[in-house]
C-alpha positions as CSV (number, residue, x, y, z in Angstrom):
1,Q,90.7,-24.9,113.0
2,Q,94.0,-26.6,112.2
3,I,97.1,-26.6,114.4
4,V,100.1,-26.1,112.3
5,A,103.7,-27.2,113.2
6,V,106.2,-24.6,111.9
7,D,110.0,-25.2,111.6
8,V,111.9,-22.0,112.2
9,S,115.6,-21.4,111.7
10,A,117.8,-18.4,112.4
11,N,121.1,-18.0,110.7
12,A,123.8,-15.3,110.7
13,A,127.5,-15.4,109.8
14,G,129.9,-15.2,112.7
15,I,127.4,-16.1,115.4
16,S,128.3,-18.6,118.1
17,P,127.1,-21.0,119.1
18,V,125.5,-22.0,115.9
19,T,121.7,-21.7,116.2
20,V,119.5,-24.8,116.3
21,P,116.2,-24.8,114.4
22,Q,113.1,-24.8,116.5
23,T,109.6,-26.2,115.9
24,V,106.6,-24.4,117.2
25,S,102.8,-25.3,117.0
26,L,100.5,-22.5,116.1
27,E,96.7,-22.4,116.2
28,A,94.8,-20.2,113.8
29,G,95.5,-16.5,114.5
30,E,98.1,-17.3,117.2
31,A,101.5,-15.7,117.6
32,R,104.5,-17.0,119.5
33,E,107.9,-15.7,120.4
34,L,111.1,-17.8,119.9
35,F,114.5,-17.1,121.4
36,W,118.1,-18.2,120.6
37,D,120.9,-17.6,123.0
38,V,123.9,-16.3,121.1
39,T,127.1,-14.3,121.8
40,A,127.5,-11.0,120.0
41,P,130.6,-11.2,117.8
42,S,133.5,-8.8,118.2
43,G,135.0,-6.7,115.5
44,V,131.9,-6.3,113.4
45,E,129.5,-3.4,113.1
46,E,126.4,-5.3,112.1
47,V,125.0,-8.8,111.8
48,T,122.6,-9.9,109.0
49,W,120.0,-12.4,110.2
50,E,118.0,-14.7,108.0
51,F,114.9,-16.2,109.5
52,D,113.1,-19.0,107.7
53,A,109.7,-20.4,108.7
54,A,108.1,-23.4,106.9
55,A,104.9,-25.2,107.8
56,K,105.2,-29.0,107.8
57,E,101.6,-29.8,106.8
58,T,101.4,-27.2,104.0
59,A,103.5,-25.5,101.4
60,A,103.4,-22.2,103.4
61,R,106.8,-20.6,103.8
62,D,108.1,-17.3,104.8
63,R,111.6,-15.7,105.0
64,L,112.8,-12.5,106.7
65,R,116.1,-10.8,106.6
66,V,117.0,-8.4,109.4
67,V,120.2,-6.3,109.9
68,Q,121.2,-5.9,113.5
69,R,123.7,-3.3,114.7
70,V,126.5,-4.4,117.0
71,A,128.1,-1.9,119.4
72,P,131.2,-2.9,121.3
73,A,131.1,-2.8,125.1
74,V,134.8,-1.8,125.0
75,P,135.2,0.1,121.7
76,L,138.4,0.1,119.8
77,R,140.0,3.6,120.2
78,V,142.9,5.3,118.6
79,F,145.3,5.9,121.5
80,Q,148.3,7.1,119.4
81,A,148.6,8.2,115.8
82,S,151.3,9.8,113.7
83,L,151.5,11.2,110.2
84,N,154.8,11.2,108.4
85,Q,156.1,11.9,104.9
86,L,158.2,9.1,103.5
87,E,161.3,10.3,101.7
88,R,163.2,7.0,102.1
89,R,163.0,5.0,105.4
90,F,161.0,5.4,108.6
91,A,161.1,3.4,111.8
92,L,158.9,3.4,114.9
93,G,158.9,1.2,118.0
94,V,155.5,-0.6,118.6
95,T,154.3,-2.2,121.9
96,R,150.8,-3.6,122.6
97,P,149.1,-1.8,125.5
98,A,149.3,-3.9,128.7
99,D,145.5,-3.7,129.5
100,A,144.3,-4.1,125.9
101,L,141.7,-6.8,125.1
102,A,142.1,-9.1,122.1
103,G,141.8,-7.4,118.8
104,G,143.0,-4.1,117.5
105,G,146.5,-3.6,116.2
106,V,148.5,-1.1,114.2
107,R,146.6,0.4,111.3
108,V,148.9,1.6,108.5
109,S,147.7,3.8,105.7
110,V,149.9,4.9,102.8
111,R,148.6,7.7,100.6
112,P,150.2,9.7,97.7
113,R,149.2,13.2,99.0
114,L,148.6,14.9,102.3
115,G,145.0,15.6,101.4
116,D,144.4,11.9,101.0
117,G,146.3,10.9,104.1
118,L,143.9,11.9,106.9
119,S,142.5,8.5,107.5
120,A,142.6,8.9,111.2
121,V,140.4,12.0,110.9
122,A,137.9,10.0,108.7
123,D,137.8,7.2,111.3
124,A,137.2,9.6,114.1
125,M,134.4,11.3,112.2
126,R,132.7,8.0,111.3
127,R,132.6,7.0,114.9
128,Y,131.5,10.4,116.2
129,P,128.3,9.8,118.3
130,Y,126.7,13.2,118.6
131,G,124.3,14.8,116.1
132,C,123.4,18.5,116.2
133,M,123.2,20.2,112.8
134,E,126.7,21.5,113.0
135,Q,128.1,18.1,113.8
136,K,126.2,16.5,110.9
137,I,127.4,19.0,108.4
138,S,131.0,18.9,109.8
139,V,131.1,15.1,109.6
140,A,129.9,15.1,106.0
141,V,132.5,17.6,105.0
142,A,135.3,15.9,106.9
143,L,134.4,12.6,105.1
144,R,134.1,14.5,101.8
145,D,130.7,12.8,101.5
146,Q,128.5,15.0,99.3
147,A,125.6,12.6,99.4
148,L,125.6,12.8,103.2
149,W,125.9,16.6,103.1
150,E,122.9,16.8,100.8
151,R,120.9,14.6,103.2
152,W,121.6,17.0,106.1
153,V,121.1,20.1,104.0
154,A,117.7,18.9,103.0
155,Q,116.8,18.8,106.7
156,I,117.9,22.4,107.4
157,P,114.4,24.0,106.7
158,S,113.1,22.1,109.8
159,Y,116.0,23.6,111.8
160,M,115.5,27.2,110.6
161,D,113.7,29.8,112.7
162,A,111.4,32.4,111.3
163,D,114.3,34.8,110.8
164,G,116.3,32.4,108.6
165,L,118.9,31.4,111.2
166,V,119.7,27.7,111.7
167,K,119.2,26.1,115.1
168,Y,121.4,23.4,116.5
169,F,118.3,21.2,117.1
170,P,114.8,21.6,115.8
171,S,113.4,21.9,119.3
172,T,115.4,25.0,120.3
173,T,113.7,28.3,120.2
174,H,116.0,30.5,118.1
175,G,118.6,30.0,115.4
176,D,122.2,30.9,115.9
177,P,124.0,33.4,113.6
178,V,127.4,31.7,114.3
179,L,126.1,28.3,113.3
180,T,124.4,29.7,110.2
181,A,127.5,31.5,109.2
182,Y,129.6,28.3,109.7
183,I,127.2,26.2,107.5
184,L,127.3,28.7,104.7
185,A,131.1,29.1,104.9
186,I,132.1,25.5,105.2
187,S,129.7,24.5,102.4
188,H,131.2,27.2,100.1
189,E,134.8,26.1,101.0
190,A,133.9,22.4,100.3
191,G,132.6,23.5,96.8
192,W,129.1,22.3,97.5
193,I,126.2,24.5,96.4
194,M,123.3,25.0,98.8
195,P,119.8,25.3,97.4
196,E,119.4,29.0,96.3
197,A,116.2,29.7,98.3
198,L,117.7,28.2,101.5
199,R,121.0,30.2,101.1
200,R,119.1,33.5,100.5
201,Q,117.0,32.9,103.5
202,A,120.0,32.3,105.7
203,A,121.9,35.2,104.1
204,Q,119.0,37.6,104.8
205,G,119.0,36.5,108.5
206,L,122.7,37.1,108.8
207,K,122.4,40.6,107.2
208,R,119.7,41.6,109.7
209,F,121.9,40.3,112.5
210,V,124.9,42.3,111.3
211,D,123.0,45.6,110.8
212,G,121.4,45.2,114.2
213,S,117.7,44.8,113.1
214,L,117.8,41.2,114.4
215,V,119.1,40.6,117.9
216,R,120.6,37.3,119.0
217,Y,122.3,37.4,122.4
218,S,125.4,35.4,123.2
219,P,124.9,32.2,125.2
220,L,127.4,33.7,127.7
221,P,127.5,37.2,129.3
222,T,130.5,38.3,127.3
223,A,131.4,41.1,124.8
224,D,131.5,39.0,121.6
225,L,129.1,40.8,119.4
226,A,131.7,42.1,117.0
227,I,133.3,38.6,116.7
228,R,130.0,37.1,115.8
229,K,129.2,39.8,113.3
230,L,132.6,39.3,111.6
231,A,131.9,35.5,111.3
232,A,128.6,36.4,109.7
233,L,130.1,38.9,107.3
234,E,132.9,36.5,106.2
235,A,130.2,33.9,105.3
236,L,128.2,36.6,103.4
237,S,131.2,37.8,101.6
238,R,131.8,34.4,100.1
239,Y,128.5,34.7,98.2
240,G,128.8,38.3,97.3
241,E,126.1,39.2,99.8
242,A,128.3,41.4,102.1
243,E,127.8,45.1,101.6
244,P,130.4,47.7,102.7
245,K,127.8,49.6,104.7
246,L,127.4,46.5,107.0
247,L,130.9,47.3,108.4
248,G,129.5,50.4,109.9
249,S,128.3,48.4,112.9
250,I,131.8,47.0,113.7
251,A,134.7,48.9,115.2
252,V,137.6,47.7,113.2
253,D,140.7,47.1,115.4
254,P,142.4,43.7,114.6
255,N,145.0,44.1,117.3
256,L,142.2,43.8,119.9
257,W,140.4,40.9,118.3
258,P,140.9,37.1,118.9
259,T,142.7,35.3,116.1
260,S,139.5,33.8,114.7
261,A,138.1,37.3,114.1
262,V,141.4,38.4,112.4
263,I,141.2,35.4,110.1
264,D,137.5,36.3,109.3
265,W,138.6,39.9,108.7
266,V,141.3,38.8,106.2
267,G,138.7,36.6,104.4
268,I,136.3,39.6,104.2
269,L,139.0,41.8,102.7
270,L,140.0,39.1,100.2
271,N,136.4,38.5,99.2
272,M,135.5,42.3,98.9
273,P,138.1,44.0,96.7
274,A,136.1,47.2,96.5
275,L,136.4,48.0,100.2
276,P,138.0,51.4,101.0
277,N,141.7,51.2,102.0
278,R,141.6,47.4,101.4
279,A,145.4,47.0,100.7
280,E,146.4,48.9,103.9
281,R,143.8,47.0,106.0
282,L,144.9,43.6,104.6
283,A,148.6,44.4,105.3
284,Q,147.7,45.3,108.9
285,A,145.7,42.1,109.4
286,E,148.5,40.0,108.0
287,Q,151.0,41.6,110.3
288,V,148.8,40.9,113.3
289,L,148.6,37.2,112.3
290,R,152.4,37.0,111.8
291,A,153.1,38.7,115.1
292,R,150.9,36.1,116.9
293,L,152.3,33.0,115.1
294,T,155.1,31.0,116.5
295,Y,156.3,27.4,116.6
296,Q,157.0,25.0,119.5
297,G,159.2,22.5,117.7
298,T,157.1,21.7,114.6
299,V,153.7,22.6,116.3
300,M,152.0,25.8,115.2
301,V,150.9,27.9,118.2
302,F,149.5,31.4,118.7
303,S,150.7,33.8,121.4
304,T,147.1,34.6,122.1
305,E,145.9,31.0,122.6
306,A,144.7,31.6,126.1
307,S,142.2,34.2,124.9
308,D,141.5,32.5,121.5
309,R,139.5,29.5,123.0
310,L,136.0,30.8,122.2
311,W,134.3,27.4,122.8
312,W,130.8,28.9,123.0
313,L,131.4,30.1,119.4
314,M,132.8,26.7,118.2
315,V,136.3,28.1,118.0
316,S,139.5,26.6,119.3
317,S,143.2,27.1,118.5
318,D,143.1,24.0,116.2
319,V,140.3,25.7,114.2
320,N,142.4,28.8,113.9
321,A,145.5,26.9,112.8
322,V,143.8,25.0,109.9
323,R,141.8,28.1,108.9
324,L,145.0,30.0,108.8
325,V,146.4,27.4,106.3
326,L,143.3,28.0,104.1
327,T,143.7,31.7,104.3
328,A,147.4,31.8,103.7
329,L,147.0,29.8,100.5
330,R,145.3,32.9,99.1
331,L,148.0,35.3,100.2
332,D,151.0,35.8,97.9
333,A,153.3,36.8,100.7
334,W,152.7,33.6,102.6
335,Q,153.6,31.0,99.9
336,A,157.1,30.5,101.2
337,D,155.7,29.5,104.6
338,M,153.0,27.1,103.4
339,S,154.9,23.9,104.0
340,R,155.7,24.9,107.6
341,L,152.2,26.1,108.2
342,A,150.7,22.8,107.0
343,R,153.0,20.7,109.0
344,G,152.5,23.0,112.1
345,A,148.7,22.6,111.8
346,L,149.1,18.8,111.4
347,A,151.3,18.7,114.5
348,R,148.4,20.0,116.6
349,Q,146.5,16.7,116.1
350,R,146.0,14.4,119.0
351,A,145.3,10.7,118.3
352,G,145.2,11.5,114.6
353,C,142.6,14.3,114.6
354,W,142.0,17.9,115.7
355,D,140.0,18.7,118.7
356,L,136.6,19.9,117.4
357,T,134.3,18.7,114.6
358,T,134.6,22.1,113.1
359,A,138.4,21.9,113.2
360,N,138.4,18.5,111.4
361,A,136.1,19.8,108.7
362,W,138.2,22.9,108.1
363,G,141.4,20.8,108.4
364,V,140.4,18.2,105.8
365,L,139.7,21.1,103.3
366,A,142.9,22.9,104.2
367,M,145.1,19.8,103.6
368,E,143.2,19.1,100.4
369,R,143.8,22.6,99.1
370,F,147.5,22.4,100.1
371,S,147.9,19.1,98.2
372,Q,146.3,20.5,95.1
373,K,148.7,23.4,95.0
374,Y,152.0,22.0,96.2
375,E,152.0,18.2,95.8
376,T,152.0,17.8,92.1
377,E,154.9,15.3,91.8
378,P,153.5,11.8,91.2
379,V,154.3,8.9,93.5
380,T,155.9,5.9,91.7
381,G,157.7,2.7,92.7
382,T,156.8,0.8,95.8
383,T,156.3,1.4,99.5
384,R,156.9,-1.5,101.9
385,V,155.8,-1.7,105.6
386,D,157.1,-4.4,107.9
387,L,156.1,-5.3,111.5
388,A,157.1,-8.5,113.3
389,G,157.0,-10.7,110.2
390,Q,154.0,-9.0,108.7
391,N,154.5,-7.0,105.6
392,R,152.5,-4.9,103.2
393,V,153.7,-3.6,99.8
394,V,152.1,-0.8,97.9
395,D,152.8,-0.9,94.2
396,W,152.0,2.6,93.1
397,A,151.5,1.6,89.5
398,A,148.7,-0.9,90.5
399,N,147.4,1.2,93.4
400,P,147.8,4.9,92.6
401,K,145.5,5.9,95.6
402,G,147.6,3.9,98.1
403,D,146.4,1.3,100.5
404,T,145.4,0.7,104.2
405,A,146.2,-2.4,106.3
406,L,145.6,-3.5,109.9
407,L,148.7,-5.3,111.3
408,A,148.3,-7.5,114.4
409,W,150.0,-6.4,117.6
410,P,153.4,-8.0,118.0
411,A,153.9,-10.5,120.9
412,A,156.7,-8.3,122.3
413,K,158.1,-4.9,121.5
414,A,159.0,-4.6,117.9
415,E,159.9,-2.0,115.3
416,L,157.7,-1.0,112.4
417,D,159.8,-0.3,109.4
418,A,158.6,1.6,106.3
419,L,160.6,2.1,103.1
420,H,159.7,4.0,99.9
421,Q,161.6,3.3,96.7
422,G,160.6,5.5,93.8
423,T,159.7,9.1,93.1
424,G,157.5,11.4,95.2
425,K,157.0,11.4,98.9
426,P,153.9,9.4,100.1
427,W,152.3,10.0,103.5
428,L,152.3,7.3,106.1
429,T,149.6,7.3,108.8
430,I,150.1,5.0,111.7
431,Q,147.4,4.4,114.3
432,S,147.5,2.2,117.4
433,L,144.0,0.7,117.9
434,A,143.2,-1.0,121.2
435,A,140.2,-1.8,123.3
436,I,141.1,-0.9,126.9
437,P,138.4,-1.2,129.5
438,L,137.7,1.7,131.8
439,K,138.4,0.4,135.3
440,E,137.5,3.5,137.4
441,A,135.8,6.8,137.1
442,L,137.6,9.5,135.0
443,S,136.9,13.1,135.8
444,S,138.3,16.0,133.8
445,G,135.8,18.7,134.3
446,Y,132.7,16.6,135.1
447,S,132.0,14.0,137.8
448,I,129.2,11.5,137.4
449,R,127.3,9.3,139.9
450,K,124.9,6.8,138.5
451,T,122.1,5.0,140.4
452,V,119.8,2.3,139.0
453,S,116.5,1.5,140.8
454,A,113.3,-0.5,140.0
455,V,110.0,1.1,139.1
456,D,108.3,-2.3,138.5
457,R,110.1,-5.5,139.1
458,K,109.0,-9.2,139.0
459,A,111.7,-10.6,141.3
460,P,113.3,-8.4,144.0
461,E,116.7,-10.0,143.7
462,R,117.3,-9.9,140.0
463,W,116.3,-8.1,136.8
464,S,113.7,-9.9,134.6
465,R,112.4,-9.4,131.1
466,G,109.6,-6.7,131.2
467,D,111.0,-4.9,134.3
468,I,110.8,-1.1,134.4
469,V,114.1,0.6,135.4
470,R,114.8,4.1,136.6
471,V,118.3,5.5,135.9
472,R,119.5,8.5,137.8
473,L,122.6,10.5,136.7
474,E,124.0,13.1,139.2
475,I,126.6,15.3,137.5
476,E,128.7,18.1,138.7
477,A,130.4,20.6,136.4
478,Q,133.6,22.4,137.5
479,A,133.1,25.4,135.2
480,D,130.5,27.2,133.1
481,M,130.2,25.6,129.6
482,T,128.0,25.6,126.5
483,W,126.8,22.6,124.6
484,V,127.3,19.7,126.9
485,A,126.2,16.2,126.0
486,V,125.3,13.4,128.5
487,S,125.4,9.9,127.0
488,D,124.3,6.8,128.9
489,P,124.2,3.4,127.2
490,V,121.2,1.0,127.6
491,P,121.1,-2.8,127.3
492,A,120.3,-4.2,123.9
493,G,116.6,-4.5,123.2
494,A,115.6,-2.1,126.0
495,T,113.1,0.7,125.3
496,I,113.6,4.2,126.7
497,L,110.2,5.4,127.8
498,G,109.0,8.9,127.2
499,T,109.0,9.0,123.4
500,G,105.2,9.1,123.1
501,L,105.3,6.2,120.6
502,G,103.2,3.1,120.8
503,R,103.6,0.9,123.9
504,D,105.0,4.0,125.8
505,S,103.7,4.9,129.2
506,R,103.3,8.4,130.6
507,I,102.4,7.0,134.0
508,L,105.7,5.1,134.4
509,T,107.8,8.2,133.6
510,Q,105.9,10.6,135.9
511,G,108.3,10.1,138.8
512,E,111.4,11.2,136.8
513,E,113.3,13.9,138.6
514,R,115.2,16.8,137.0
515,K,117.3,19.1,139.3
516,G,119.7,21.9,138.7
517,R,119.8,25.1,136.7
518,V,119.9,23.3,133.3
519,W,117.3,22.2,130.8
520,P,118.0,19.9,127.8
521,A,117.8,21.5,124.4
522,Y,117.3,18.1,122.9
523,E,117.1,14.5,124.1
524,E,117.8,11.3,122.1
525,R,116.1,8.1,123.1
526,S,117.8,5.6,120.7
527,F,118.2,1.9,120.7
528,G,121.7,2.2,122.1
529,A,121.8,5.1,124.5
530,F,120.0,7.9,126.2
531,R,121.5,11.3,125.2
532,A,120.7,14.8,126.5
533,Y,122.2,18.0,125.0
534,Y,122.4,21.1,127.1
535,E,122.9,24.5,125.5
536,V,124.3,26.1,128.7
537,V,125.6,24.3,131.8
538,P,126.6,26.5,134.6
539,K,129.1,25.5,137.3
540,G,127.5,23.2,139.8
541,A,125.4,20.0,140.1
542,W,122.4,18.8,138.2
543,T,120.4,15.6,138.0
544,V,118.7,13.9,135.1
545,E,116.6,10.7,135.2
546,Y,115.1,8.5,132.6
547,T,113.0,5.3,132.5
548,L,113.5,2.2,130.4
549,R,111.8,-1.2,129.9
550,L,114.0,-4.3,129.7
551,N,112.6,-6.2,126.7
552,Q,115.3,-8.8,126.2
553,S,116.9,-11.4,128.4
554,G,120.7,-12.0,128.4
555,S,124.0,-10.7,129.8
556,F,124.8,-7.2,128.6
557,H,128.1,-5.5,128.8
558,L,127.8,-1.7,128.4
559,P,130.3,1.0,127.4
560,P,131.0,3.8,129.8
561,T,128.7,6.6,130.7
562,R,130.1,9.9,129.4
563,V,129.6,13.6,129.8
564,E,131.5,15.9,127.4
565,A,131.7,19.5,126.5
566,L,131.3,19.3,122.7
567,Y,133.4,22.4,121.9
568,A,135.9,21.9,124.7
569,P,136.4,18.1,124.6
570,E,139.1,18.2,127.3
571,M,136.2,18.9,129.7
572,M,134.7,15.4,130.1
573,G,133.9,12.7,132.6
574,E,133.4,8.9,132.3
575,I,132.4,6.1,134.6
576,P,132.4,2.3,133.8
577,N,129.1,0.4,133.8
578,K,128.6,-3.0,135.4
579,K,127.4,-6.0,133.5
580,I,123.6,-6.3,133.5
581,D,122.0,-9.8,133.7
582,V,118.3,-10.0,132.6
583,F,116.5,-13.2,133.2
584,P,113.5,-14.5,131.1
């Protein structure tokens, strides 16, 4: 048996300090581990490693390429954003946030049409961390990524129950008619065709739900059956699957309905021209919408917003605003109001996007349709943006789709100046990107207490590679809510136990404690975080624990632990995490 000396090198762009090759001696059949201490680079999403191993005594050689994801401990976030139409000149004061870390800046995007100018929405959707079926479909639509949409639609059969309704997660018991209706409706609005067999199966489930032969209870004890049936009928009507007799199970009274149901009713009437008394019913519904619509400055609001927030049905006032734009585009009497409606819906954005994933998906489609109908004048000439000596010029002849640039923060308060010279009115999106560490707990609906303890530890005074850690999260909710996500980051290289995969241990996870009147609908044990999704979370406290193995030595900075109501994102809580040092 021959002992072989092997030279091993590890190289990756942007890594410091530069790695030094190592030499290791191997006997026949032996395996060894090699380590390099490096600092994760900032401002990148992934690092491509190339490992090269060459035996000195022979010609044997091997090479491996690995792509490693990099997640920021303090992520860049959009703290402010604005969307403005450039007629001539625009100016805005800019100041770097006092607590911001190095990096970030002012991202400026210039686009020819409103439908192309929602870069802040696209950025938010790319970074969106959660992944039920609704969120996957909504992100694909908001990004206008048909390949991604097709990828998720191909998974829908594994999310369907025996009645043809789609579930939020494969592990939940029953499908949801509101989710199923949303997927059918948003796919139709996006212009993407679902597989016929899949669509028919979903449509049959919705028909049975509307006629009462299939019962699906609301997640909350509330009288929302008519609202859910209207959403299902609106989706069916898009495909010619809604029959007039299905309306027999719904008492039609738009004045008593929330705004989302009135918009659904208008859609049903537009899609079913053969309905009895259609013209009168449509005029009545339009009048109800106009009576509720008002403006606070340029912001579109509804007089019924307090009762319109149906978060358990994925509905918010932002959803209603952008859906109203889409609906009004089909109504002749509303055409004179379209510019104000579109601007009013845009003015509802916070940090450059609307509140829910569903709102952003509908919103992107609404602004796209608005641009196709009303923004036909071409943009020509040049648009120039200046900030503290930095400048970008968009030549519309050379770049007809516009351009995006990240300008560094000025050393002191400065003015961003934009000037368009030419025809048309391009759209200017300005985003302030900064990485600001969370210094203390933040509670706006949820409070969190985190405890880390040892299950198996080599040294009592420190964490070591191979130690088993138990993480306990004690959370208190201030109100009843549906679809709440808990996200807790883990150190790089750590393995969350309980997956049932190889090298897992049932014994080490036996002591995990779960308390409270909640039970997860789905749990993610990824490389970056532990996530639990709860379909219903009542007011009060609950506890969740999980176990992980520390597989990698080093110093790890972690992003905050977060609890969030997915369809009422103002209900959230965050706590900062301390640095974790793991020794070899």
